[in-house]
C-alpha atoms as one frame of an Amber mdcrd trajectory, in Angstrom:
protein
   0.000   0.000   0.000   1.415   3.391  -1.014   1.350   6.738   0.829  -1.127
   8.021  -1.752  -3.505   5.116  -1.068  -3.258   5.510   2.701  -3.831   9.247
   2.761  -7.547   9.487   1.770  -8.492   6.673   4.161  -6.754   8.275   7.143
  -7.942  11.817   6.296 -11.548  10.660   5.898 -11.399   8.920   9.284  -9.953
  11.886  11.190 -12.121  14.480   9.443 -15.504  12.764   9.231 -15.791   9.402
  10.975 -14.008   9.931  14.291 -12.235  13.312  14.659  -9.921  14.139  17.546
 -11.256  16.174  20.455  -8.247  18.348  21.260  -6.317  18.682  18.014  -4.405
  21.931  17.500  -5.168  22.171  13.761  -7.492  20.462  11.303  -6.113  17.339
   9.617  -5.188  18.226   6.067  -3.939  16.458   2.983  -0.280  15.510   3.155
   1.814  17.684   0.863   4.696  15.727  -0.615   7.647  17.863  -1.745  10.519
  16.871  -4.002  13.032  19.507  -2.800  14.298  20.547   0.610  13.437  24.188
  -0.154   9.765  23.378  -0.707   9.742  21.183   2.398  11.295  23.894   4.579
   8.796  26.439   3.264   5.835  24.151   4.041   7.225  23.442   7.515   7.628
  27.156   8.220   4.172  28.135   6.942   2.287  25.089   8.191   4.098  24.350
  11.478   6.461  26.948  12.849   4.532  30.136  12.063   1.199  28.931  13.571
   3.063  27.519  16.590   4.958  30.778  17.122   1.775  32.868  16.872  -0.014
  30.546  19.292   2.840  30.733  21.807   2.782  34.516  21.461  -0.947  34.480
  22.266  -0.267  32.208  25.263   2.290  34.697  26.596  -0.151  37.575  26.154
  -2.774  35.829  28.326  -0.227  34.699  30.922  -0.028  31.029  29.904   3.123
  29.005  29.372   4.062  28.677  25.652   4.254  25.075  24.523   3.476  24.719
  20.816   7.015  25.350  19.518   8.311  22.741  21.948   5.729  20.220  20.711
   6.555  20.886  17.062  10.289  20.572  17.726   9.656  17.113  19.178   7.483
  16.257  16.181  10.206  17.282  13.740  12.767  15.169  15.588  10.516  12.115
  15.228   9.952  12.910  11.549  13.717  13.215  11.113  14.250   9.663  12.343
  11.857   8.401   9.648  13.342  10.546   6.890  15.823   7.934   5.670  13.139
   5.261   5.356  10.292   7.335   3.914  12.359   8.980   1.171  13.618   5.731
  -0.327  12.097   2.733  -2.032  12.432  -0.647  -0.374  12.019  -4.131  -1.737
  11.351  -6.957   0.698  11.417 -10.658  -0.020   9.267 -13.231   1.749  10.945
 -16.470   0.757  11.003 -17.838   4.301   7.306 -17.073   4.840   6.388 -18.681
   1.529   8.416 -21.766   2.405   6.725 -21.992   5.802   3.317 -21.621   4.191
   4.018 -24.440   1.768   4.582 -26.806   4.710   1.409 -25.810   6.555  -1.911
 -27.615   6.368  -5.268 -25.910   5.773  -5.982 -26.182   9.484  -2.625 -24.584
  10.310  -3.352 -21.678   7.956  -6.654 -20.998   9.752  -4.955 -21.041  13.157
  -1.777 -19.164  12.232  -2.681 -16.344   9.882   0.537 -15.401   8.033  -0.763
 -14.268   4.627  -1.699 -10.542   4.442  -2.955 -10.677   0.827  -6.614 -10.900
   1.845  -6.262  -8.138   4.437  -8.565  -5.174   3.758  -6.156  -2.277   4.318
  -8.721   0.565   4.681 -10.460  -1.307   7.510  -7.106  -2.065   9.115  -6.039
   1.602   8.944  -9.316   2.784  10.466  -8.907   0.312  13.313  -5.327   1.534
  13.774  -6.486   5.173  13.977  -9.297   4.248  16.357  -6.871   2.391  18.615
  -4.504   5.365  18.611  -7.296   7.693  19.671  -8.582   5.395  22.411  -5.427
   3.884  23.918  -2.706   6.461  23.134  -4.608   9.758  23.303  -7.164   8.483
  25.858 -10.126   9.989  24.003 -13.612   8.525  24.229 -15.633   8.038  21.034
 -18.798   9.010  22.941 -17.650  12.652  22.717 -17.965  12.635  18.931 -20.345
  15.671  18.686 -17.926  17.818  20.702 -15.004  16.651  18.561 -16.846  17.549
  15.352 -17.788  20.961  16.762 -14.122  21.550  17.632 -13.120  20.636  14.074
 -15.667  23.099  12.636 -14.292  25.802  14.946 -10.750  25.155  13.703 -11.981
  25.300  10.108 -13.632  28.684  10.694 -10.487  30.037  12.363  -8.393  28.920
   9.413 -10.736  30.462   6.841 -10.853  33.737   8.792  -7.068  33.879   9.108
  -6.538  33.131   5.404  -9.111  35.784   4.449  -7.379  38.414   6.582  -4.003
  37.550   5.022  -5.405  37.747   1.479  -7.130  41.076   2.160  -3.925  42.488
   3.650  -1.820  41.373   0.684  -4.392  42.708  -1.766  -4.485  46.078  -0.009
  -0.699  46.295  -0.286  -0.878  45.457  -4.001  -3.585  48.062  -4.624  -1.570
  50.713  -2.804   1.608  49.958  -4.776   0.438  48.777  -8.198  -1.633  50.656
 -10.763  -2.375  47.376 -12.546  -3.824  45.884  -9.335  -6.043  48.963  -8.848
  -7.296  48.788 -12.446  -7.997  45.068 -12.077  -9.897  45.701  -8.842 -12.060
  48.418 -10.399 -12.726  46.191 -13.428 -13.817  43.203 -11.301 -16.008  45.345
  -9.031 -17.600  46.948 -12.104 -18.500  43.495 -13.430 -19.962  42.527 -10.043
 -22.136  45.654  -9.885 -23.329  45.120 -13.486 -24.226  41.516 -12.663 -26.163
  42.592  -9.552 -28.079  45.222 -11.539 -28.834  42.614 -14.214 -30.256  40.222
 -11.606 -32.431  42.977 -10.136 -33.687  43.949 -13.589 -34.574  40.361 -14.590
 -36.315  39.729 -11.271 -38.380  42.915 -11.749 -39.395  41.874 -15.296 -40.507
  38.429 -14.109 -42.750  39.968 -11.477
């Protein structure tokens, strides 16, 4: 099973079926990068910047900052897997095949050693559920609260992205004549479309 095949199963589980109660950010699609520059940029924008801003907010309200520390630990764990996840591996199963050839039908039912019939999506969902219950100590009975928390994180993200886009656009309008002309052109089209809708609705009445 490849990373690309695992990703939609895991994301669907965490986002829709059984979300986490106390996650810091919404689960999002894994972004694979082919260069270290792209990876470092994604880490800065997606990890370090939100963690730094959150720690800054914690300091402002008198709480102990902790998000940068958590992300530093996360990056250390990711670093240990770097060598294995960035390379292709080929495994042989000659010994298992030889053992299987010497087993009876009854032995095969008792000692399950063949993963070919394993349904990987079901296995991954069970793995995620076990992680939530036994590692994170979260109860599935609190599912409505977990979904509400996920919606709250989504709204925060959309609001933050909107503020950033508006700020960047204001800077462009202030510095670029082309950006101002484009803005006036788009707004003119919007107003014409609104007037057209009002006119057609009046005619229908």
